[in-house]
Biopython code that builds the backbone (N, CA, C, O; Angstrom):
import numpy as np
from Bio.PDB.StructureBuilder import StructureBuilder

atoms = [
    (1, "MET", "N", (-59.170, -174.792, 220.715)),
    (1, "MET", "CA", (-60.546, -174.395, 221.007)),
    (1, "MET", "C", (-60.842, -172.861, 220.071)),
    (1, "MET", "O", (-60.377, -171.870, 220.633)),
    (2, "ALA", "N", (-61.454, -172.633, 218.922)),
    (2, "ALA", "CA", (-61.814, -171.206, 218.421)),
    (2, "ALA", "C", (-62.122, -170.202, 219.202)),
    (2, "ALA", "O", (-62.635, -170.823, 220.132)),
    (3, "GLY", "N", (-62.189, -168.920, 219.542)),
    (3, "GLY", "CA", (-62.729, -168.452, 219.889)),
    (3, "GLY", "C", (-63.157, -166.758, 218.897)),
    (3, "GLY", "O", (-62.668, -166.543, 217.788)),
    (4, "VAL", "N", (-63.877, -166.014, 219.423)),
    (4, "VAL", "CA", (-64.055, -164.418, 218.925)),
    (4, "VAL", "C", (-63.445, -163.630, 219.583)),
    (4, "VAL", "O", (-63.795, -163.571, 220.762)),
    (5, "PHE", "N", (-62.226, -162.644, 219.107)),
    (5, "PHE", "CA", (-61.580, -162.065, 219.445)),
    (5, "PHE", "C", (-62.179, -160.751, 219.134)),
    (5, "PHE", "O", (-63.043, -160.733, 218.257)),
    (6, "GLU", "N", (-61.813, -159.522, 219.787)),
    (6, "GLU", "CA", (-61.969, -157.993, 219.472)),
    (6, "GLU", "C", (-60.284, -157.354, 219.591)),
    (6, "GLU", "O", (-59.668, -157.195, 220.644)),
    (7, "VAL", "N", (-59.933, -157.147, 218.615)),
    (7, "VAL", "CA", (-58.871, -156.195, 218.626)),
    (7, "VAL", "C", (-59.078, -154.891, 218.857)),
    (7, "VAL", "O", (-60.179, -154.438, 218.544)),
    (8, "LEU", "N", (-58.199, -154.115, 219.378)),
    (8, "LEU", "CA", (-58.185, -152.791, 219.342)),
    (8, "LEU", "C", (-57.092, -152.160, 219.151)),
    (8, "LEU", "O", (-56.074, -152.406, 219.799)),
    (9, "LEU", "N", (-57.174, -151.160, 218.130)),
    (9, "LEU", "CA", (-55.557, -150.398, 218.005)),
    (9, "LEU", "C", (-56.075, -149.432, 218.490)),
    (9, "LEU", "O", (-57.126, -148.956, 218.062)),
    (10, "PHE", "N", (-55.449, -148.994, 219.434)),
    (10, "PHE", "CA", (-55.428, -147.406, 219.915)),
    (10, "PHE", "C", (-54.990, -146.739, 218.913)),
    (10, "PHE", "O", (-54.037, -147.286, 218.359)),
    (11, "GLY", "N", (-55.502, -145.238, 218.228)),
    (11, "GLY", "CA", (-55.445, -144.364, 217.363)),
    (11, "GLY", "C", (-55.252, -144.534, 215.834)),
    (11, "GLY", "O", (-54.693, -143.884, 214.950)),
    (12, "ASP", "N", (-56.267, -146.203, 215.936)),
    (12, "ASP", "CA", (-56.727, -146.125, 214.695)),
    (12, "ASP", "C", (-58.023, -145.830, 214.520)),
    (12, "ASP", "O", (-58.872, -146.583, 214.996)),
    (13, "GLU", "N", (-58.426, -144.556, 213.727)),
    (13, "GLU", "CA", (-59.827, -143.919, 213.351)),
    (13, "GLU", "C", (-59.927, -144.509, 212.418)),
    (13, "GLU", "O", (-59.542, -143.750, 211.528)),
    (14, "THR", "N", (-60.198, -145.394, 212.012)),
    (14, "THR", "CA", (-61.196, -145.747, 210.824)),
    (14, "THR", "C", (-62.146, -146.515, 210.761)),
    (14, "THR", "O", (-62.742, -146.786, 209.719)),
    (15, "GLY", "N", (-62.513, -147.153, 212.351)),
    (15, "GLY", "CA", (-63.867, -147.980, 212.607)),
    (15, "GLY", "C", (-64.916, -146.737, 212.835)),
    (15, "GLY", "O", (-64.555, -145.561, 212.876)),
    (16, "ASP", "N", (-66.239, -147.174, 212.974)),
    (16, "ASP", "CA", (-67.275, -146.036, 213.157)),
    (16, "ASP", "C", (-67.060, -146.588, 214.684)),
    (16, "ASP", "O", (-66.709, -147.759, 214.834)),
    (17, "PHE", "N", (-67.266, -145.765, 215.779)),
    (17, "PHE", "CA", (-67.354, -145.538, 217.137)),
    (17, "PHE", "C", (-68.685, -144.629, 217.117)),
    (17, "PHE", "O", (-69.357, -144.674, 218.147)),
    (18, "CYS", "N", (-68.917, -144.217, 216.588)),
    (18, "CYS", "CA", (-70.626, -143.135, 217.189)),
    (18, "CYS", "C", (-71.635, -144.114, 217.357)),
    (18, "CYS", "O", (-72.381, -143.740, 218.263)),
    (19, "GLU", "N", (-71.929, -145.018, 216.964)),
    (19, "GLU", "CA", (-73.185, -146.405, 217.408)),
    (19, "GLU", "C", (-73.112, -146.920, 218.441)),
    (19, "GLU", "O", (-73.915, -147.073, 219.361)),
    (20, "PRO", "N", (-71.398, -147.397, 218.169)),
    (20, "PRO", "CA", (-71.137, -148.259, 219.329)),
    (20, "PRO", "C", (-71.351, -147.491, 220.645)),
    (20, "PRO", "O", (-72.256, -147.695, 221.454)),
    (21, "LEU", "N", (-70.279, -146.488, 220.734)),
    (21, "LEU", "CA", (-69.958, -145.819, 221.931)),
    (21, "LEU", "C", (-71.417, -145.011, 222.816)),
    (21, "LEU", "O", (-71.537, -144.687, 223.998)),
    (22, "ASP", "N", (-72.524, -144.870, 221.451)),
    (22, "ASP", "CA", (-73.883, -144.437, 222.038)),
    (22, "ASP", "C", (-74.517, -145.675, 222.754)),
    (22, "ASP", "O", (-75.434, -145.783, 223.568)),
    (23, "LYS", "N", (-73.730, -146.517, 222.180)),
    (23, "LYS", "CA", (-74.978, -147.966, 223.079)),
    (23, "LYS", "C", (-74.156, -148.410, 223.938)),
    (23, "LYS", "O", (-74.571, -149.327, 224.647)),
    (24, "LEU", "N", (-72.823, -147.943, 224.142)),
    (24, "LEU", "CA", (-71.944, -148.436, 226.140)),
    (24, "LEU", "C", (-72.726, -147.469, 226.882)),
    (24, "LEU", "O", (-73.496, -147.817, 227.777)),
    (25, "CYS", "N", (-72.599, -146.596, 226.630)),
    (25, "CYS", "CA", (-73.295, -145.057, 227.131)),
    (25, "CYS", "C", (-74.556, -145.486, 227.553)),
    (25, "CYS", "O", (-75.019, -145.402, 228.690)),
    (26, "GLU", "N", (-75.146, -146.017, 226.415)),
    (26, "GLU", "CA", (-76.828, -146.019, 226.716)),
    (26, "GLU", "C", (-76.955, -147.331, 228.048)),
    (26, "GLU", "O", (-77.891, -147.378, 228.846)),
    (27, "ARG", "N", (-76.001, -148.130, 228.025)),
    (27, "ARG", "CA", (-76.577, -149.598, 229.070)),
    (27, "ARG", "C", (-76.190, -148.475, 230.636)),
    (27, "ARG", "O", (-77.061, -148.226, 231.468)),
    (28, "ARG", "N", (-75.255, -148.130, 230.701)),
    (28, "ARG", "CA", (-74.437, -147.645, 231.975)),
    (28, "ARG", "C", (-74.740, -148.976, 232.246)),
    (28, "ARG", "O", (-75.878, -149.392, 232.460)),
    (29, "ARG", "N", (-73.745, -149.631, 232.237)),
    (29, "ARG", "CA", (-73.648, -150.575, 233.795)),
    (29, "ARG", "C", (-72.618, -150.979, 234.280)),
    (29, "ARG", "O", (-71.897, -151.132, 233.294)),
    (30, "GLY", "N", (-72.034, -151.269, 235.180)),
    (30, "GLY", "CA", (-71.017, -151.107, 236.050)),
    (30, "GLY", "C", (-70.349, -149.968, 236.539)),
    (30, "GLY", "O", (-70.113, -148.914, 235.948)),
    (31, "VAL", "N", (-70.147, -150.216, 237.382)),
    (31, "VAL", "CA", (-69.911, -148.815, 238.643)),
    (31, "VAL", "C", (-68.599, -147.938, 238.161)),
    (31, "VAL", "O", (-68.406, -146.722, 238.156)),
    (32, "LEU", "N", (-67.704, -149.152, 237.723)),
    (32, "LEU", "CA", (-66.595, -148.553, 237.338)),
    (32, "LEU", "C", (-66.592, -147.754, 235.904)),
    (32, "LEU", "O", (-65.916, -146.735, 235.762)),
    (33, "PHE", "N", (-67.339, -148.254, 234.935)),
    (33, "PHE", "CA", (-67.832, -148.003, 233.499)),
    (33, "PHE", "C", (-68.718, -146.254, 233.436)),
    (33, "PHE", "O", (-68.593, -145.389, 232.568)),
    (34, "LEU", "N", (-69.696, -146.229, 234.867)),
    (34, "LEU", "CA", (-70.434, -145.365, 234.716)),
    (34, "LEU", "C", (-69.006, -144.340, 235.601)),
    (34, "LEU", "O", (-68.915, -143.252, 235.033)),
    (35, "HIS", "N", (-68.188, -144.446, 236.533)),
    (35, "HIS", "CA", (-67.119, -143.274, 236.985)),
    (35, "HIS", "C", (-66.432, -142.951, 235.905)),
    (35, "HIS", "O", (-66.417, -141.755, 235.615)),
    (36, "PHE", "N", (-65.606, -144.019, 234.936)),
    (36, "PHE", "CA", (-65.176, -143.456, 233.994)),
    (36, "PHE", "C", (-66.064, -142.507, 233.191)),
    (36, "PHE", "O", (-65.819, -141.302, 233.232)),
    (37, "ILE", "N", (-66.869, -142.877, 232.615)),
    (37, "ILE", "CA", (-67.692, -141.700, 231.945)),
    (37, "ILE", "C", (-68.289, -140.438, 232.676)),
    (37, "ILE", "O", (-68.505, -139.432, 232.000)),
    (38, "GLU", "N", (-68.536, -140.444, 233.879)),
    (38, "GLU", "CA", (-68.428, -139.275, 234.606)),
    (38, "GLU", "C", (-67.227, -138.502, 234.635)),
    (38, "GLU", "O", (-67.144, -137.472, 233.966)),
    (39, "ARG", "N", (-66.341, -138.886, 235.312)),
    (39, "ARG", "CA", (-65.159, -138.326, 235.145)),
    (39, "ARG", "C", (-64.872, -137.913, 233.958)),
    (39, "ARG", "O", (-64.847, -136.701, 233.741)),
    (40, "LEU", "N", (-64.568, -138.940, 232.837)),
    (40, "LEU", "CA", (-64.640, -138.006, 231.650)),
    (40, "LEU", "C", (-65.133, -137.100, 231.375)),
    (40, "LEU", "O", (-64.311, -136.342, 230.860)),
    (41, "HIS", "N", (-65.915, -136.762, 231.411)),
    (41, "HIS", "CA", (-67.097, -135.697, 231.392)),
    (41, "HIS", "C", (-66.425, -134.243, 231.848)),
    (41, "HIS", "O", (-66.088, -133.158, 231.376)),
    (42, "TRP", "N", (-66.471, -135.029, 233.170)),
    (42, "TRP", "CA", (-66.007, -133.389, 233.751)),
    (42, "TRP", "C", (-64.260, -132.998, 233.219)),
    (42, "TRP", "O", (-63.794, -131.859, 233.203)),
    (43, "THR", "N", (-63.555, -134.200, 232.840)),
    (43, "THR", "CA", (-62.135, -133.637, 232.512)),
    (43, "THR", "C", (-62.259, -133.260, 230.827)),
    (43, "THR", "O", (-61.481, -132.383, 230.451)),
    (44, "LEU", "N", (-62.932, -133.696, 230.065)),
    (44, "LEU", "CA", (-63.411, -133.225, 228.641)),
    (44, "LEU", "C", (-63.626, -131.796, 229.711)),
    (44, "LEU", "O", (-62.958, -131.713, 230.741)),
    (45, "ARG", "N", (-64.426, -130.939, 229.399)),
    (45, "ARG", "CA", (-65.012, -129.733, 229.546)),
    (45, "ARG", "C", (-63.365, -128.893, 230.600)),
    (45, "ARG", "O", (-63.062, -127.709, 230.453)),
    (46, "ASP", "N", (-62.788, -129.610, 231.305)),
    (46, "ASP", "CA", (-61.529, -128.198, 231.424)),
    (46, "ASP", "C", (-60.967, -128.393, 230.551)),
    (46, "ASP", "O", (-60.465, -127.300, 230.291)),
    (47, "GLU", "N", (-60.490, -129.438, 229.450)),
    (47, "GLU", "CA", (-60.043, -129.510, 228.858)),
    (47, "GLU", "C", (-59.760, -128.489, 227.339)),
    (47, "GLU", "O", (-58.897, -128.083, 226.560)),
    (48, "ILE", "N", (-61.235, -128.478, 227.665)),
    (48, "ILE", "CA", (-62.277, -127.807, 226.454)),
    (48, "ILE", "C", (-61.585, -126.144, 226.779)),
    (48, "ILE", "O", (-60.940, -125.403, 226.037)),
    (49, "HIS", "N", (-61.936, -126.012, 227.870)),
    (49, "HIS", "CA", (-62.153, -124.352, 228.374)),
    (49, "HIS", "C", (-60.789, -123.752, 228.706)),
    (49, "HIS", "O", (-60.618, -122.611, 229.137)),
    (50, "LYS", "N", (-59.545, -124.931, 228.377)),
    (50, "LYS", "CA", (-58.552, -124.366, 228.517)),
    (50, "LYS", "C", (-58.200, -124.026, 227.092)),
    (50, "LYS", "O", (-57.346, -123.142, 227.017)),
    (51, "GLN", "N", (-58.596, -124.453, 226.048)),
    (51, "GLN", "CA", (-58.502, -124.393, 224.644)),
    (51, "GLN", "C", (-58.823, -123.139, 224.307)),
    (51, "GLN", "O", (-59.745, -122.503, 224.818)),
    (52, "PRO", "N", (-57.672, -122.523, 222.969)),
    (52, "PRO", "CA", (-58.056, -121.173, 222.792)),
    (52, "PRO", "C", (-59.335, -120.769, 222.202)),
    (52, "PRO", "O", (-59.824, -121.720, 221.593)),
    (53, "ARG", "N", (-60.137, -119.602, 222.149)),
    (53, "ARG", "CA", (-61.314, -120.092, 221.653)),
    (53, "ARG", "C", (-61.930, -120.849, 220.320)),
    (53, "ARG", "O", (-62.949, -121.534, 220.238)),
    (54, "HIS", "N", (-61.228, -120.590, 219.578)),
    (54, "HIS", "CA", (-61.046, -120.513, 217.980)),
    (54, "HIS", "C", (-61.272, -122.052, 218.157)),
    (54, "HIS", "O", (-61.971, -122.568, 217.285)),
    (55, "VAL", "N", (-60.716, -122.999, 219.304)),
    (55, "VAL", "CA", (-60.933, -124.558, 219.362)),
    (55, "VAL", "C", (-62.506, -124.753, 220.207)),
    (55, "VAL", "O", (-63.197, -125.771, 220.168)),
    (56, "GLN", "N", (-62.823, -123.481, 220.954)),
    (56, "GLN", "CA", (-63.966, -123.624, 221.945)),
    (56, "GLN", "C", (-65.263, -123.650, 220.445)),
    (56, "GLN", "O", (-66.244, -124.386, 220.344)),
    (57, "ASN", "N", (-64.942, -122.936, 219.795)),
    (57, "ASN", "CA", (-66.099, -122.619, 219.232)),
    (57, "ASN", "C", (-66.195, -123.813, 217.993)),
    (57, "ASN", "O", (-66.985, -123.603, 217.072)),
    (58, "GLN", "N", (-65.576, -124.758, 217.994)),
    (58, "GLN", "CA", (-65.436, -126.216, 217.523)),
    (58, "GLN", "C", (-66.079, -126.991, 218.016)),
    (58, "GLN", "O", (-66.732, -127.731, 217.280)),
    (59, "ILE", "N", (-66.151, -127.124, 219.243)),
    (59, "ILE", "CA", (-66.901, -127.798, 219.971)),
    (59, "ILE", "C", (-68.000, -127.586, 220.246)),
    (59, "ILE", "O", (-68.109, -126.446, 220.697)),
    (60, "PRO", "N", (-69.561, -128.490, 220.181)),
    (60, "PRO", "CA", (-70.551, -127.978, 220.623)),
    (60, "PRO", "C", (-71.114, -128.209, 222.082)),
    (60, "PRO", "O", (-70.786, -129.231, 222.685)),
    (61, "PRO", "N", (-71.851, -127.392, 222.588)),
    (61, "PRO", "CA", (-71.853, -127.898, 223.824)),
    (61, "PRO", "C", (-72.964, -128.773, 224.198)),
    (61, "PRO", "O", (-74.102, -128.757, 223.728)),
    (62, "PHE", "N", (-72.541, -129.453, 225.001)),
    (62, "PHE", "CA", (-73.119, -130.905, 225.770)),
    (62, "PHE", "C", (-73.135, -130.993, 227.328)),
    (62, "PHE", "O", (-72.383, -130.499, 228.169)),
    (63, "THR", "N", (-74.101, -131.685, 227.422)),
    (63, "THR", "CA", (-74.149, -132.142, 229.066)),
    (63, "THR", "C", (-74.169, -133.682, 229.873)),
    (63, "THR", "O", (-74.749, -134.207, 230.823)),
    (64, "ASP", "N", (-73.243, -133.994, 228.942)),
    (64, "ASP", "CA", (-72.867, -135.620, 229.123)),
    (64, "ASP", "C", (-72.092, -136.359, 228.063)),
    (64, "ASP", "O", (-72.472, -135.998, 226.949)),
    (65, "ILE", "N", (-71.361, -137.056, 228.027)),
    (65, "ILE", "CA", (-70.751, -138.194, 227.169)),
    (65, "ILE", "C", (-72.112, -138.145, 226.058)),
    (65, "ILE", "O", (-72.279, -137.423, 225.075)),
    (66, "PRO", "N", (-72.802, -138.984, 226.520)),
    (66, "PRO", "CA", (-73.915, -139.277, 225.334)),
    (66, "PRO", "C", (-74.565, -138.181, 224.580)),
    (66, "PRO", "O", (-74.974, -138.270, 223.422)),
    (67, "ASP", "N", (-74.618, -137.214, 225.289)),
    (67, "ASP", "CA", (-74.992, -135.850, 224.202)),
    (67, "ASP", "C", (-74.044, -135.795, 224.102)),
    (67, "ASP", "O", (-74.717, -136.747, 224.497)),
    (68, "LEU", "N", (-72.538, -135.662, 223.927)),
    (68, "LEU", "CA", (-71.626, -135.337, 222.897)),
    (68, "LEU", "C", (-71.595, -135.834, 221.546)),
    (68, "LEU", "O", (-71.615, -135.231, 220.472)),
    (69, "VAL", "N", (-71.524, -137.488, 221.921)),
    (69, "VAL", "CA", (-71.923, -138.349, 220.957)),
    (69, "VAL", "C", (-73.289, -137.977, 219.955)),
    (69, "VAL", "O", (-73.153, -137.861, 218.737)),
    (70, "LYS", "N", (-74.127, -137.870, 220.389)),
    (70, "LYS", "CA", (-75.430, -137.168, 219.788)),
    (70, "LYS", "C", (-75.307, -136.680, 218.794)),
    (70, "LYS", "O", (-75.625, -136.927, 217.631)),
    (71, "ARG", "N", (-74.402, -135.335, 219.730)),
    (71, "ARG", "CA", (-74.952, -133.839, 218.721)),
    (71, "ARG", "C", (-73.282, -134.404, 217.636)),
    (71, "ARG", "O", (-73.075, -133.466, 216.867)),
    (72, "TYR", "N", (-72.564, -135.145, 217.484)),
    (72, "TYR", "CA", (-71.317, -135.384, 217.261)),
    (72, "TYR", "C", (-71.938, -136.145, 215.374)),
    (72, "TYR", "O", (-71.647, -135.894, 214.204)),
    (73, "THR", "N", (-72.774, -137.009, 216.008)),
    (73, "THR", "CA", (-73.485, -137.736, 215.024)),
    (73, "THR", "C", (-74.414, -136.970, 213.973)),
    (73, "THR", "O", (-74.530, -137.125, 212.757)),
    (74, "GLU", "N", (-75.093, -136.009, 214.944)),
    (74, "GLU", "CA", (-75.881, -135.111, 214.287)),
    (74, "GLU", "C", (-75.444, -133.855, 212.898)),
    (74, "GLU", "O", (-76.006, -133.565, 211.842)),
    (75, "SER", "N", (-74.143, -133.356, 213.595)),
    (75, "SER", "CA", (-73.305, -132.865, 212.679)),
    (75, "SER", "C", (-73.107, -132.935, 211.504)),
    (75, "SER", "O", (-73.047, -134.086, 211.072)),
    (76, "SER", "N", (-72.926, -131.814, 210.505)),
    (76, "SER", "CA", (-73.532, -132.519, 209.024)),
    (76, "SER", "C", (-71.859, -132.657, 209.011)),
    (76, "SER", "O", (-71.427, -133.686, 208.491)),
    (77, "SER", "N", (-70.696, -131.512, 209.648)),
    (77, "SER", "CA", (-69.487, -131.395, 209.513)),
    (77, "SER", "C", (-68.114, -132.744, 210.188)),
    (77, "SER", "O", (-68.795, -133.609, 210.740)),
    (78, "ARG", "N", (-66.949, -133.050, 210.276)),
    (78, "ARG", "CA", (-66.807, -133.965, 210.766)),
    (78, "ARG", "C", (-65.537, -133.106, 211.035)),
    (78, "ARG", "O", (-64.814, -132.521, 210.228)),
    (79, "ASN", "N", (-65.443, -133.216, 212.792)),
    (79, "ASN", "CA", (-64.546, -132.115, 213.315)),
    (79, "ASN", "C", (-63.416, -133.051, 213.639)),
    (79, "ASN", "O", (-63.728, -133.885, 214.489)),
    (80, "PRO", "N", (-62.449, -133.116, 213.284)),
    (80, "PRO", "CA", (-60.919, -133.708, 213.606)),
    (80, "PRO", "C", (-60.868, -133.574, 215.119)),
    (80, "PRO", "O", (-61.369, -134.597, 215.584)),
    (81, "ILE", "N", (-60.567, -132.941, 215.864)),
    (81, "ILE", "CA", (-60.711, -132.989, 217.009)),
    (81, "ILE", "C", (-61.591, -133.796, 217.969)),
    (81, "ILE", "O", (-61.210, -134.545, 218.868)),
    (82, "LEU", "N", (-63.041, -133.448, 217.545)),
    (82, "LEU", "CA", (-63.584, -134.759, 217.781)),
    (82, "LEU", "C", (-63.741, -135.932, 217.892)),
    (82, "LEU", "O", (-64.196, -136.619, 218.807)),
    (83, "GLU", "N", (-63.364, -136.153, 216.964)),
    (83, "GLU", "CA", (-63.209, -137.629, 216.182)),
    (83, "GLU", "C", (-62.392, -138.044, 217.097)),
    (83, "GLU", "O", (-62.790, -138.821, 217.965)),
    (84, "SER", "N", (-61.225, -137.637, 217.062)),
    (84, "SER", "CA", (-59.992, -138.167, 217.625)),
    (84, "SER", "C", (-60.091, -138.705, 219.056)),
    (84, "SER", "O", (-59.662, -139.744, 219.557)),
    (85, "THR", "N", (-60.804, -137.659, 219.571)),
    (85, "THR", "CA", (-61.470, -138.024, 221.163)),
    (85, "THR", "C", (-62.447, -138.843, 220.924)),
    (85, "THR", "O", (-62.245, -140.006, 221.274)),
    (86, "LEU", "N", (-63.289, -138.639, 220.515)),
    (86, "LEU", "CA", (-64.343, -139.980, 220.898)),
    (86, "LEU", "C", (-63.990, -141.263, 220.370)),
    (86, "LEU", "O", (-64.545, -142.232, 220.887)),
    (87, "THR", "N", (-62.980, -141.507, 219.217)),
    (87, "THR", "CA", (-62.318, -142.471, 219.479)),
    (87, "THR", "C", (-61.647, -143.493, 220.291)),
    (87, "THR", "O", (-61.656, -144.711, 220.468)),
    (88, "CYS", "N", (-61.061, -142.429, 220.700)),
    (88, "CYS", "CA", (-60.770, -142.613, 222.093)),
    (88, "CYS", "C", (-61.094, -143.027, 223.226)),
    (88, "CYS", "O", (-60.533, -143.644, 224.131)),
    (89, "ILE", "N", (-61.977, -142.643, 223.064)),
    (89, "ILE", "CA", (-62.875, -142.539, 224.495)),
    (89, "ILE", "C", (-63.475, -143.995, 224.481)),
    (89, "ILE", "O", (-63.367, -144.919, 225.288)),
    (90, "TYR", "N", (-64.247, -143.862, 223.102)),
    (90, "TYR", "CA", (-64.781, -145.578, 222.749)),
    (90, "TYR", "C", (-63.921, -146.374, 222.854)),
    (90, "TYR", "O", (-64.345, -147.400, 223.385)),
    (91, "GLN", "N", (-62.567, -146.421, 222.525)),
    (91, "GLN", "CA", (-61.776, -147.756, 222.644)),
    (91, "GLN", "C", (-61.358, -148.247, 224.221)),
    (91, "GLN", "O", (-61.116, -149.369, 224.666)),
    (92, "LEU", "N", (-61.388, -146.631, 224.999)),
    (92, "LEU", "CA", (-60.759, -146.967, 226.522)),
    (92, "LEU", "C", (-62.043, -147.704, 227.051)),
    (92, "LEU", "O", (-62.107, -148.746, 227.703)),
    (93, "ALA", "N", (-63.084, -146.855, 226.581)),
    (93, "ALA", "CA", (-64.713, -147.452, 226.953)),
    (93, "ALA", "C", (-65.067, -149.332, 226.917)),
    (93, "ALA", "O", (-65.650, -150.037, 227.741)),
    (94, "ASN", "N", (-64.317, -149.727, 225.378)),
    (94, "ASN", "CA", (-63.969, -150.760, 225.179)),
    (94, "ASN", "C", (-63.489, -151.615, 225.785)),
    (94, "ASN", "O", (-63.699, -152.819, 225.643)),
    (95, "VAL", "N", (-62.977, -151.238, 226.328)),
    (95, "VAL", "CA", (-61.313, -151.728, 227.122)),
    (95, "VAL", "C", (-61.732, -152.087, 228.568)),
    (95, "VAL", "O", (-61.332, -153.074, 229.185)),
    (96, "ILE", "N", (-62.810, -150.911, 229.136)),
    (96, "ILE", "CA", (-63.049, -150.850, 230.469)),
    (96, "ILE", "C", (-64.502, -152.223, 230.681)),
    (96, "ILE", "O", (-64.839, -152.921, 231.638)),
    (97, "ARG", "N", (-65.069, -152.067, 229.113)),
    (97, "ARG", "CA", (-66.376, -153.291, 229.609)),
    (97, "ARG", "C", (-65.679, -154.627, 229.522)),
    (97, "ARG", "O", (-65.965, -155.597, 230.224)),
    (98, "TYR", "N", (-64.983, -154.599, 228.837)),
    (98, "TYR", "CA", (-64.493, -156.104, 228.714)),
    (98, "TYR", "C", (-64.311, -156.361, 229.983)),
    (98, "TYR", "O", (-65.054, -156.975, 230.749)),
    (99, "ASP", "N", (-62.866, -155.659, 230.264)),
    (99, "ASP", "CA", (-62.433, -155.668, 231.357)),
    (99, "ASP", "C", (-63.437, -156.148, 232.668)),
    (99, "ASP", "O", (-63.219, -157.236, 233.200)),
    (100, "PHE", "N", (-64.372, -155.407, 233.075)),
    (100, "PHE", "CA", (-65.144, -155.265, 233.951)),
    (100, "PHE", "C", (-66.750, -156.713, 233.884)),
    (100, "PHE", "O", (-67.615, -156.905, 234.739)),
    (101, "CYS", "N", (-66.511, -157.554, 232.293)),
    (101, "CYS", "CA", (-67.291, -158.558, 231.902)),
    (101, "CYS", "C", (-66.409, -159.999, 232.617)),
    (101, "CYS", "O", (-66.879, -161.013, 233.132)),
    (102, "LEU", "N", (-64.993, -159.589, 232.395)),
    (102, "LEU", "CA", (-64.612, -160.098, 232.664)),
    (102, "LEU", "C", (-64.520, -160.893, 234.147)),
    (102, "LEU", "O", (-64.509, -162.087, 234.446)),
    (103, "ILE", "N", (-64.454, -159.590, 234.967)),
    (103, "ILE", "CA", (-63.932, -159.752, 236.528)),
    (103, "ILE", "C", (-65.438, -160.207, 236.980)),
    (103, "ILE", "O", (-65.460, -161.269, 237.602)),
    (104, "TYR", "N", (-66.676, -159.578, 236.769)),
    (104, "TYR", "CA", (-67.650, -159.388, 237.182)),
    (104, "TYR", "C", (-68.659, -160.696, 236.645)),
    (104, "TYR", "O", (-69.845, -160.736, 236.975)),
]
sb = StructureBuilder()
sb.init_structure("model")
sb.init_model(0)
sb.init_chain("A")
sb.init_seg("    ")
for serial, (resi, resn, name, xyz) in enumerate(atoms, 1):
    if name == "N":
        sb.init_residue(resn, " ", resi, " ")
    sb.init_atom(name, np.array(xyz, "f"), 0.0, 1.0, " ", f" {name:<3s}", serial, name[0])
structure = sb.get_structure()
């Protein structure tokens, strides 16, 4: 039986992650996914505060992960720090969403 498979190559930054990540965060389904996004928000904030000031200045202020995605999308410049971070977040969130759909 032929099926459709989605392959995620962690570290691959060639795909578009903004729109799919925004949609994943918009749905906010599942306790595991919500917990992941909430914990990620606080972990990311902590990590940003540990960085030197010139790195902190490259990251826009944000209230949560969907807000960070929105601000990144609306930005005219591409920030490699945010691009890598948001790509990884999308890939992990997609795996969590996929696993959650299979279990429940």
